[in-house]
N, C-alpha and C positions, 0 to 999 in steps of 0.2 A: 625623752624630750629633745627636740632639735636645738642645737646651740644658736642657730641663726634666727630663731624665733624672736629673741629678745634684742637683737642687734639694733633695730630702730629706736627702741626705748633707751638703750645704752648710749647711742649716738646723741639723742636729745639731752640726756643727763650730762654728758660730756660737754656739749655745746653750751648749756646753761650754767656750767660750773665756773667758767672764766670768760672774760671779755676784754676787749681793748678798745681804745678810742684815740683818735688823733684830731688835730685842729682842722681837718679838711672840710668839716661841716661849716656852713656859713655862720658868721658872727652874729650873736644876739646882744642886745643891750641889757646887761645885768650888772647891778651894783656889785662891787667886790665885797667879799666877806671879811669880817674882823678875824684876825689870825690869833688862835689860841696858843698857849704854850703846850706843845705836845709832851706826852710822858717820855721818860728816858727810853733809849733804844732797848728793845728786847733782844735776847739771843737769836731768836728766829729771824728778826729783821736784819741784824748784822750778818747772819749767814746768807740771807737772800742777796744783800748788797755785794757780799764777797763772791758769791757764785755768779752773779751777773757780770761783775767786773772780770772774773776769771774767764768767763765765756768770751767777753769782748777781747781780752788780751789774746786768747786762743785764736780768735778770728782776725788778729792783726789790727784791732781797733784800740783807740785810746780809752783807758779806764775813765769812769765818770767820778765826779766829786760829789760827796754828800753835801746836802744843803738844808739847813734848819728851816727855812721858809717853806721849802717843798715838803719837809716832814710835817710841818704844822698843817698845811693844806691837805696833804694825804690823810692825816689823822682825822680831820673834820669829815672827810668822805667815808672813811672806814667806820667811824662812829655812827654816821648816818645809816650806812648799810646794816650795821648790827641792830640799831634801834628800829629800823623799818623792815628788817628781815627781807631785804631786797638787794640783790647784787646787780649792779649796772653802773651806768655813767650819768645818772641823774645829776643835773646842775654842773656838767663839765665846763660849760662856758664861764660860769662863775669862778671855778677854780683856775681856769686858763687866764681870765682877766686879772684875778688876784695875783697870779704869778708874774704876769706881764708888768703889773704895777709895783709889786713888792720884791721881785727877784730879777728884774730886768730881762725876763724871758722874751725871746723872739719867736719861739715855737714850743709847743707843749703837747705831750702825749701821755696816755696812762694805760696801764694794765690793771685789771681787777680780777680777783678770784675768790673762791669760797670753798671751804671744807677740806682743803689739803692739810695734811697733818705734819708736814715737815718742809723746811726750806727747799730741800732737794726736789720734793714732789711738785711743788708749785712752780719752781724755776724750770724743771724739765717739761712740765705741761706748757708753759709759755714758750719755751724754745721749740717745742714740737708743733706749735701753731704759727702759721705764716705771719699773721697780723701782729701777734705778740712778739715774735722774734724780730720783726721789722722794727718795733719800738726798742727792743733791747739792743739791737745792732744799729740803731739810727744815729743820725748826725746830731748828737746831744752833748752837752758839757757837764750837766749836773743831774742828779736824781736823788730820790729817797723813797722810803717805804713806810707804810703803817700796817701793822698786823694786830688785830684785836679779836678776842674770843667772845662768843655769845654765852648765854647762861648754860647751854649744853656743852660748851667746850669746843665748838667748831670755830675754826679760824676764818676771818675775812681779811682780804689783802687789797691795798691800794698802792700801786707802784707808779710814781709820776716821774717823767723825764722832761728836762727842759734844755733849750739851747739859749745861751746868753751871748 
């Protein structure tokens, strides 16, 4: 069997496994969501935040601050992705508007991912993708992450960055 025969399928799977979004899409009028109290930080979430800040420091950038409001907003989206079994940026403008109102954000970006089994694997995938790396290395002040598992044990991730 030729190894390149499955390359298009592998590329499609890689493309659909993670995504990023920025505020460059025109604004929509959406009411902001009520902010839940997110669960306590999981080990994988702490590791992701540490790896991202280590990367930023290595690139000569300022490390980002954790922010509970961002964590709450990220959690709502991760929970939505798990429940809907859909990885993407649905309702991004609602999250953006909520962070503008509740966290004094002036710009908002997010990275999402699915099915990575470790902090290192998801952060490496984001760093190796131009759009995701742009978010990680962007002009932001704060960030946070939500990682949740579905019933099969697969991880879903929402990493949100803001500038205040």
